[in-house]
C-alpha positions as CSV (number, residue, x, y, z in Angstrom):
1,M,65.5,94.1,34.0
2,R,68.1,91.4,34.3
3,F,69.8,93.3,37.2
4,N,66.5,93.4,39.1
5,L,66.0,89.7,38.7
6,V,69.6,89.0,40.1
7,I,68.9,91.3,43.0
8,C,65.6,89.5,43.8
9,V,67.2,86.1,43.7
10,L,70.1,87.2,45.9
11,F,67.6,88.8,48.4
12,G,65.6,85.5,48.4
13,F,68.7,83.5,49.3
14,L,69.5,85.9,52.1
15,L,66.0,85.6,53.5
16,A,66.1,81.8,53.3
17,E,69.4,81.9,55.2
18,F,68.1,84.0,58.0
19,S,64.6,82.5,58.2
20,V,63.3,81.2,61.6
21,A,62.4,77.6,62.4
22,V,59.5,77.5,64.7
23,V,58.2,74.7,67.0
24,F,54.7,75.4,68.0
25,K,52.9,72.4,69.5
26,M,50.5,71.4,72.3
27,T,52.0,69.4,75.1
28,N,49.0,68.8,77.4
29,F,45.2,69.2,77.4
30,E,43.0,69.0,80.5
31,C,39.2,69.2,80.6
32,E,37.1,69.1,83.8
33,S,33.3,69.5,84.1
34,Y,32.1,70.7,87.4
35,N,28.4,70.3,86.6
36,K,27.7,67.1,84.7
37,S,24.0,67.9,84.6
38,W,24.8,70.9,82.4
39,F,28.0,70.0,80.4
40,V,29.5,66.6,79.8
41,F,32.9,65.8,78.2
42,H,33.0,62.7,76.0
43,N,36.5,63.1,74.5
44,C,39.4,65.3,75.7
45,R,42.8,64.3,74.3
46,L,45.9,65.1,72.3
47,K,47.2,62.8,69.6
48,A,50.8,63.0,68.3
49,I,50.9,62.9,64.5
50,N,54.6,63.4,64.2
51,R,57.5,64.9,66.1
52,N,56.3,68.5,65.6
53,K,52.6,68.1,65.1
54,V,50.1,67.2,67.8
55,I,46.3,67.4,67.2
56,L,43.6,68.2,69.8
57,N,40.2,66.5,69.9
58,M,37.5,67.6,72.2
59,N,33.9,66.5,72.2
60,G,31.4,67.7,74.8
61,T,27.7,68.2,75.1
62,I,25.8,71.2,76.5
63,L,22.6,69.6,77.9
64,H,20.5,72.7,78.4
65,P,20.3,75.8,76.0
66,S,22.5,78.6,77.2
67,C,22.3,82.3,76.2
68,D,24.5,83.6,79.0
69,I,28.1,82.3,78.5
70,Q,31.1,84.0,80.0
71,T,34.7,82.9,79.7
72,H,37.7,83.8,81.7
73,L,40.9,83.5,79.7
74,K,44.4,83.5,81.3
75,I,47.7,82.7,79.8
76,Y,50.6,81.5,81.9
77,K,54.3,81.2,81.2
78,R,56.3,78.4,82.8
79,E,59.1,80.0,84.9
80,N,59.7,77.8,88.0
81,G,56.0,76.8,87.8
82,F,53.3,78.5,85.7
83,K,53.2,82.3,86.4
84,P,50.5,84.7,85.0
85,W,51.7,86.3,81.7
86,L,50.4,88.6,79.0
87,F,46.6,88.6,79.5
88,D,43.9,87.8,81.9
89,T,40.5,88.7,80.5
90,K,36.8,88.0,80.9
91,I,34.7,87.7,77.7
92,D,31.0,87.6,77.1
93,A,31.0,84.7,74.6
94,C,27.6,85.4,73.1
95,R,28.5,89.0,72.5
96,F,31.9,88.0,71.1
97,M,30.4,85.7,68.5
98,K,28.2,88.5,67.3
99,G,31.1,90.9,66.8
100,K,34.7,90.0,67.6
101,Y,35.3,92.8,70.2
102,N,38.2,91.5,72.3
103,S,41.6,91.2,70.7
104,A,43.0,88.5,73.0
105,A,39.9,86.3,72.4
106,K,40.1,87.1,68.7
107,I,43.7,85.7,68.6
108,V,42.7,82.5,70.5
109,Y,39.5,82.0,68.4
110,S,41.4,82.5,65.1
111,L,43.7,79.6,66.0
112,F,40.9,77.0,66.2
113,Q,37.9,78.4,64.4
114,S,38.3,76.2,61.3
115,F,38.4,73.1,63.4
116,T,35.2,73.5,65.4
117,N,31.4,73.8,65.2
118,I,31.5,76.6,67.9
119,N,31.1,79.2,65.2
120,H,27.6,80.6,65.7
121,T,25.8,82.9,68.1
122,C,23.8,81.9,71.2
123,P,22.0,79.9,72.2
124,Y,24.4,76.9,72.5
125,V,23.1,73.4,73.1
126,G,24.1,69.9,72.0
127,P,27.5,68.7,70.8
128,Q,30.4,71.1,70.9
129,I,33.3,69.7,68.9
130,V,36.9,70.6,68.3
131,E,38.5,68.0,66.0
132,G,41.9,67.7,64.4
133,F,43.0,71.1,65.8
134,Y,46.7,71.8,65.5
135,L,48.7,75.0,66.1
136,K,49.8,77.0,63.1
137,P,52.6,79.5,63.8
138,E,51.5,81.8,60.9
139,L,48.1,82.4,62.7
140,L,49.7,83.6,65.9
141,L,49.3,87.4,65.7
142,L,51.6,88.2,68.6
143,P,55.4,87.8,69.0
144,F,56.0,85.2,71.7
145,P,59.3,84.6,73.4
146,S,60.4,81.0,73.3
147,G,59.0,79.0,76.2
148,Q,56.3,76.8,77.6
149,Y,52.8,78.3,78.1
150,M,49.4,77.3,79.3
151,L,46.0,78.8,78.2
152,A,43.4,78.3,80.9
153,I,39.8,79.0,80.1
154,R,37.0,78.9,82.7
155,W,33.5,78.6,81.3
156,F,30.5,80.1,83.1
157,F,26.9,79.4,82.0
158,E,24.2,81.6,83.7
159,K,27.0,83.0,86.0
160,K,27.9,79.5,87.4
161,L,31.2,77.8,86.7
162,Q,30.5,74.8,84.5
163,F,33.9,73.5,83.2
164,D,37.6,74.3,82.6
165,T,39.8,73.7,79.6
166,N,43.6,74.0,80.0
167,V,45.9,73.7,77.0
168,S,49.7,73.7,77.5
169,F,51.9,74.4,74.5
170,L,55.5,74.9,73.5
171,F,56.7,77.8,71.4
172,V,60.4,77.8,70.3
173,E,62.0,80.0,67.7
174,D,65.4,78.8,66.5
175,F,67.1,81.6,64.6
176,G,70.0,79.3,63.6
177,K,68.0,76.9,61.5
178,S,66.0,77.4,58.4
179,K,62.6,76.0,57.7
């Protein structure tokens, strides 16, 4: 019994020695409404809390009920400018909220679902809020190489482009430092 305890303690020290320090924070957030008679942004900004934690606040209003919402998600990696990387997918948002059918959208949604009121099925109308959202590395379900990325989401209501949201973020794994 005592031998097992010693082995567990030694294994714990070894894991602590080789643990990975992660920097996962947002660096820029842009919102643009193309049809202010349908969707209006009131607040769209990042706020630095400390050196490694930045929170995102977004407040917008859908002025007319919408039951046909499509999104176009693209992720870019910065390599001499932003280049397409990993996924480029179109999602029926109303269908997605009924049953999480798309794995790429599921990863993105899992990151911010606890910070938003966008957690119900269609129709969507009124205030749409994301408040105090920050990136948690433990929720990221894919292994990412270190680098700078941008998630671009185009939002279509009734098959017409209404607005864009672009979030740039930094992901750095440092194998030499411990948490």
